[in-house]
N, C-alpha and C positions, 0 to 999 in steps of 0.2 A: 256224744252221748252212744251215738251209735257200734262205737270202737268199744266202747265199756259194755255197752248191753246188749248184745245182739237179738236182736227180736227172732222170730218163728217167721215170719214175712218177708224178712230182708236179704233171708238166703238165697240164692240162685243158683239153680240148677247148671252146667253149662252144658248145651247136648245141643252139636250141630253136624250129622252124619251124613254121606253124598248117598249115591241111588248105592253105591259096593257093600251099603253100611258101616263102612269108614270114619273114625272123625275128622274133619278134615278144617276147620274151626270151630269159632264159639261162639254164641249168640246167648245172651243172659236171658232165661227165664225163669219165674218166681214160680214159685209153690203149685200155682195154679196152671201152670202150663204158657200163661200171655207171656210174649216177647216182651221186653226193655225195649226195642227200638221203636221211636216214637211214628204214629198214622201222623197219615198228612189229613188235612182238616178241609173241610169244602168239597167242593167238586176237583177230579181230578184235571179235568182238562176245561176249564173256563168257559164261557159262552162269549163270545165276539161282545164286543160295547155296541152302539149304534153306527158312532167313526166310524168303525171298523168295517161294520155291517155295508155302509155306504158304498166307504173305500170299494170292496171286494164286488159288488154288483155295479158300479160302476166302469171299475176296469173288465172285467169280462164286456160289459155295452161295449165299452173301446174296443177291447181289442177283437171282438167280433169284428167289429168295423175296421180296423187297418187291418187284419186278415182278409177283410172282400178287396179292398183298397188295393193290399198288397197286391192279389191271387187277379185282379183285374190290368195292375199293370204290368204282369209278367205276362199275360195271357198276350197284349199288346202289343209286347217289345218281342218274344218269341213267335208271334204274326208277324211284327215286320221284318225281323229276320231269317224267316220259314224253319223256323225250330220247331220241334214237337214240345209241346207245354207237361212236364210231368209233372208239377204242381207246383208249390212253394217251399223252399230247401229248410232242410232240419234246422239247420243253423242259424236261421232268421227268427225262428220261433221264440227264444228265449229276448231277442232283442226288443223282438214287437210286446212280447208280454211285460219285458222294464218300461218300457214307452207307455203302454198301457197302464201301467199303473202310476209311472208319474205324473201324465195327465189328467188319471185321474185322484188323486190327489190334490193338486190343482183344482180340477171340479168342484170336490166335495167342502174346500177349505172356502172357497170364493161362494159357494152357496150358503156354508154355515155363518159366514161370517154376514152376510148379505141380511140374513134369518135374525143374526142376535143387532143389529144395526136398527129393521123393522120394530124387533120387540124392545129397545130401549128405546125409541120415538114414542112408542106405543106407551110406552111407561108413565115418558116426560108428559104426554099428553096426557093422561089420567091423571097426572099429579098436579098440574097447572089448571086445567078442570076443578078438581077438589080442592085446587086453593081460591078459586073463585078469580084465577088470572083468563080464562076464555071461557066464552060465552056459552052457551050449548048448542047457539049455529054452525060452529067452526066443526068443520068435520076433521073425525081422528083420522077418515084414511088420507084426507088432505095432508093432513100433518105429516102424518108414517112418511110420506113418500115428497115430503116438500115441494109440493105442490100449490099449497093454498097462503093463506094472508100470511103466514109467519115461514114460508118456507124458503127456497133461494129460486 
């Protein structure tokens, strides 16, 4: 249909000039001067989710601890061999960062699994209380931590 009946709004002005006022390429622009290139939707740099934030903060905390431990061991080694301590070599920093990231991922995953397990047990307890299987004397805390009458 557009081929048969060209509309005014469908006409495109192809203009794209560089700083020397020379036409280099073509960008499609309509009669209002708006480009036909699609715009990105939403935030250009999305925020980190909660898991990513937890991993980042844990990795920073662990990296500081590893850095302190490494510097202490290097100082002790230098003292034993009577060499002047010049600090941690630059080549060790990426290794420590990667190690801290691996440890942080393990820690955060374990924390989240424990939290979800407790949440699931709490929900099970609530369902059993609502169904009348457990009396009110059964403590939710004991049930969730599996230390009560029905725990392991």
